[in-house]
C-alpha positions, 0 to 999 in steps of 0.5 A, spaced: 472 827 467 478 827 470 484 828 466 490 823 467 497 826 468 504 824 468 506 825 475 512 829 476 519 825 477 520 828 484 513 825 486 514 819 483 521 818 487 517 820 494 512 815 493 517 810 491 521 812 498 515 810 502 516 802 500 524 803 500 525 808 505 521 806 511 525 809 516 533 811 517 535 804 518 532 802 511 536 808 508 542 805 511 541 798 509 541 800 502 547 804 502 551 799 506 549 794 500 552 799 495 558 799 499 559 792 499 557 791 492 563 796 491 568 791 493 570 795 500 574 792 505 573 798 510 566 801 511 564 806 517 557 809 519 556 815 523 549 817 525 546 823 529 539 823 532 538 815 530 539 817 523 534 822 522 538 828 522 544 824 519 546 818 516 554 818 513 557 812 510 564 812 508 567 806 504 574 805 500 570 801 494 572 802 487 568 809 487 564 812 482 566 816 476 565 823 475 560 823 469 556 817 473 555 821 479 548 824 477 546 818 473 547 814 480 542 819 483 537 817 478 531 812 478 532 805 475 539 806 473 544 801 476 551 797 474 548 791 476 544 788 471 542 789 463 538 784 461 533 779 464 538 773 464 542 778 469 536 779 473 535 771 474 542 770 476 543 776 481 549 775 485 550 783 488 546 785 493 543 791 490 540 791 483 533 795 482 536 802 481 531 805 486 534 806 493 539 812 491 533 816 488 528 814 493 533 817 499 535 823 495 527 825 494 526 825 501 532 828 504 538 833 503 543 828 500 551 829 498 555 824 494 562 824 493 567 819 490 574 818 488 574 813 482 581 810 480 580 813 473 579 820 476 585 825 478 581 827 484 574 826 487 568 829 485 561 831 489 554 832 487 548 835 492 541 833 491 535 837 494 528 837 492 529 833 486 535 838 483 542 835 482 547 840 482 553 839 477 559 835 479 564 839 483 571 837 486 572 835 493 577 832 498 576 825 498 582 820 499 579 814 497 572 810 495 565 814 496 562 818 502 554 819 502 551 824 507 543 823 508 541 829 512 534 831 515 530 825 512 523 826 510 524 834 511 520 835 505 514 830 508 512 832 515 506 827 515 511 822 514 516 824 518 512 825 524 511 817 524 518 816 525 519 813 533 524 816 538 531 817 537 533 811 541 528 807 537 530 809 530 538 808 532 536 801 535 533 799 528 539 802 525 544 798 529 540 792 528 541 793 520 549 794 521 549 788 525 546 784 520 551 787 514 557 786 519 555 778 520 554 777 513 561 780 511 567 778 516 572 780 511 570 787 511 572 792 517 566 796 520 565 801 525 559 805 527 558 811 531 552 815 534 552 822 536 559 822 536 560 816 540 563 809 537 558 803 538 562 798 534 568 797 531 569 790 528 576 788 525 577 784 519 577 776 521 573 770 520 566 768 521 566 765 528 570 772 531 565 776 527 559 772 530 562 772 537 563 780 536 556 781 535 552 776 539 557 775 544 562 769 547 556 766 550 552 764 544 559 761 541 559 757 547 552 755 546 552 753 539 554 747 534 557 748 528 553 747 521 556 745 514 552 741 510 552 740 502 547 738 497 548 738 490 548 745 489 546 748 496 550 749 502 548 751 509 553 753 514 554 757 520 552 756 527 545 754 531 545 755 538 543 749 543 536 750 546 538 752 553 540 758 549 533 760 547 531 767 547 524 770 549 524 774 542 526 772 535 532 778 535 538 773 535 536 770 528 540 771 522 539 767 516 542 769 509 541 767 502 547 768 498 549 773 503 543 777 503 539 777 510 532 775 509 526 773 513 522 768 509 516 763 512 519 757 509 525 758 512 522 760 519 518 754 518 523 749 517 527 752 523 522 752 527 520 744 526 527 742 527 527 745 534 520 744 536 522 737 539 527 740 544 525 747 545 521 749 551 514 752 550 514 759 547 522 760 547 525 762 540 532 759 537 538 763 536 542 762 530 547 765 524 546 761 518 548 762 511 545 758 505 549 758 498 545 756 492 544 757 485 542 764 484 537 761 479 534 757 484 531 763 488 527 770 486 530 776 490 526 781 486 519 780 490 519 786 494 523 793 494 526 792 500 529 785 498 528 782 504 523 777 501 525 771 497 521 766 493 525 759 492 524 755 485 524 748 489 521 750 496 519 743 498 526 740 497 529 746 500 525 746 506 527 739 507 534 740 507 534 746 512 530 742 517 534 735 516 541 739 517 539 743 523 535 737 526 541 732 525 546 737 528 541 738 534 540 731 535 548 729 535 550 728 542 557 729 540 559 737 542 566 737 544 568 744 545 575 743 543 574 740 537 569 745 534 571 748 528 567 753 524 566 751 517 570 755 512 566 759 506 569 755 500 563 751 498 567 745 496 570 744 503 567 738 506 567 737 514 566 731 518 564 732 526 567 729 532 564 723 534 561 721 541 565 716 544 562 709 543 560 704 547 565 699 546 570 705 549 567 705 555 570 701 561 563 699 563 559 696 557 552 697 559 549 693 553 552 687 557 549 688 564 542 684 565 536 686 562 533 687 569 536 694 569 530 697 567 525 693 570 528 695 577 528 702 574 521 703 573 519 700 580 518 705 586 521 702 592 528 700 589 533 699 595 540 702 593 545 697 593 553 698 593 556 695 587 563 692 588 568 697 585 571 692 580 565 692 576 566 699 574 574 698 574 576 691 572 583 693 574 582 695 581 582 691 587 579 696 591 575 702 591 578 707 587 581 713 589 579 720 586 586 720 583 585 714 579 578 716 576 581 722 573 587 718 571 589 719 563 590 712 563 582 711 565 578 714 559 572 716 562 565 716 558 562 723 556 557 723 562 562 719 567 560 714 572 555 715 577 557 717 584 550 717 588 543 720 588 541 727 590 534 728 594 531 722 589 531 727 583 538 728 581 544 723 579 551 726 581 557 723 576 564 724 575 567 725 568 574 728 566 572 735 567 569 735 573 562 734 576 556 732 572 548 733 575 543 729 571 535 730 572 534 723 572 526 724 570 528 729 564 533 724 561 529 718 562 523 721 559 527 723 553 530 716 552 523 713 552 521 718 547 526 717 542 525 710 543 518 710 541 519 715 535 524 710 532 519 704 534 513 708 531 517 710 525 519 703 523 511 701 525 514 696 530 512 698 537 512 692 541 506 690 545 506 686 552 500 683 554 498 684 561 497 678 565 491 681 568 487 685 564 486 692 567 478 694 567 476 701 569 470 706 568 470 710 562 466 716 560 462 715 553 466 719 549 472 714 551 468 708 549 466 712 542 474 714 541 476 706 543 471 704 538 473 709 532 480 709 533 482 701 534 487 701 529 491 707 531 491 705 538 494 698 535 499 702 532 501 705 538 502 698 542 495 698 545 489 693 545 483 697 549 476 695 548 469 696 550 467 692 556 460 695 557 457 701 555 461 704 561 467 700 562 474 699 558 479 693 558 486 694 557 489 687 555 496 690 552 500 696 552 507 698 549 513 694 552 517 700 554 511 703 557 509 696 561 511 699 568 507 706 567 500 707 571 496 703 566 490 706 567 492 713 567 496 712 561 490 709 557 486 715 559 491 720 557 492 717 550 485 717 549 484 724 551 489 726 546 487 721 540 480 724 541 482 732 541 487 731 535 483 726 531 485 720 527 487 725 521 493 728 525 494 724 531 499 720 527 502 726 523 503 733 525 501 731 533 504 725 533 510 727 537 506 730 542 502 724 543 509 720 544 511 725 549 505 724 553 506 717 553 514 717 555 512 722 561 508 716 564 514 711 563 520 715 565 523 714 572 520 719 577 522 723 583 524 719 589 525 713 585 532 710 589 536 707 583 543 703 585 549 705 582 548 700 576 542 703 574 545 710 574 550 708 570 546 705 565 542 711 564 548 715 563 550 710 558 543 711 554 543 718 554 550 718 551 547 714 545 540 717 545 539 723 540 537 730 543 539 727 550 541 734 552 534 736 553 527 733 555 521 733 551 519 740 553 526 743 552 529 743 559 536 741 560 537 734 562 544 735 565 549 740 567 557 740 568 561 743 573 568 743 571 574 742 577 576 750 575 569 752 577 569 748 583 576 751 585 573 758 584 567 756 589 571 754 594 577 759 593 582 754 592 589 757 590 588 764 593 
């Protein structure tokens, strides 16, 4: 019979280190969080060999008293909590009291600190579980921790560490996460004696730009939404800035970087309607909530959390991001990153409304889109007075860009390029629109709105369409007539080998009726009745919209082009097509001048 023994303290700490200190980056994270909890305003990090040889963190925080230095290196000792109630109201980053003891068990560590109540700084050394007596040392402020030779006493674990470059990249990523979360703190990072980052104190927008680059800031919308006791703020990049990996995704809960499946799913759902294929969104978002609503004591690394009301939070995050991505108004000059005070409310600049435009598309004949769907439309010139009521003759470019004539955001159409693109002029310069992608999004959003209100209008065909169908299609129609009716279709079996189409949605009446019906039946058959109007609904509507969108080589006249531009301005998510591709680009006059070297 094997005797049960109490493990030595050093071995206990080394076992715990396996979870807490997976690699140098994990040790760096714990030390940085301690520095933040110490109210530091300046933190510097020095690494050698990717943190394997040395991790040195120096801060100007409140420091540790002489008599507490050794205690700080002991297991389950912390100044953050005392009771279970404290554990349920965690506001600090650290609280478990495991990190320093675990790191000290697998490295050679020194801890030096100057507390305001001490006349000078003190230092302790620890190796192989033995902590030295405090000794005086030279230190002007705060705390300095040196972690040398990580895993020197566990060779089997050390050999699993990656190359110096790999370990440094993980340390750098931890540094970025911490630095983004606290723009009010000055940070610096050195590796092998070379400065990699120096971040001055500033606001959140400046810190995000310093970490992710100015391109992210220029491609993102600001987020600030407040619920009863929850606030979500930060920046979410537009789909055009999507990445091939999840690297540019930063989400913080009460200042703590987390990776959570619930949050990830909510954000993925918010982007799914505008993101292309396997691309990943980029964002820096902060969730502030009552500490009682989130459990951070899930794993020693503290990057996993659990929420008390996960469903409500999921909906809050989803609707907040979805609304910002859907909002067509993104005037860069009026963007302002929300402040950190939870009490602050924000209103966003609204997009110019229809009644502010010289051309009122709503007042145009209803034949616009009947013509738009035809394949042989001949472009006809439209008198200038139709667009500029005050003009007697064709306006010159100077008149178009005049401040007296306020142009709509996407401007007025100039013409069509290769039967694919609409060229328009706004106050900034040239607008290029992919007419099929833009119209596809417009039709898609209209179908979603109609289906949500269960009001998809149908159009009976003057001459019903019949076509040969496979047995599976016949069965699909017979088993799903109710679903097809909700989608605006009236399809019935004419014989064991033929189907008849008697009605289609009004908005799709000019599509290829038979091909449209075949594709709809295919998706209904593939997804099944239980999913086609729930999680697979948007995929089906996207297919339907694609059929009816204006095709390449459809010649549009100026009136039709302008009608399409006005529809884009009032359609949610009009910046991307249903597959996440951009629908338009703007080239400013400044950029055009550079192309032609004007002024040089």
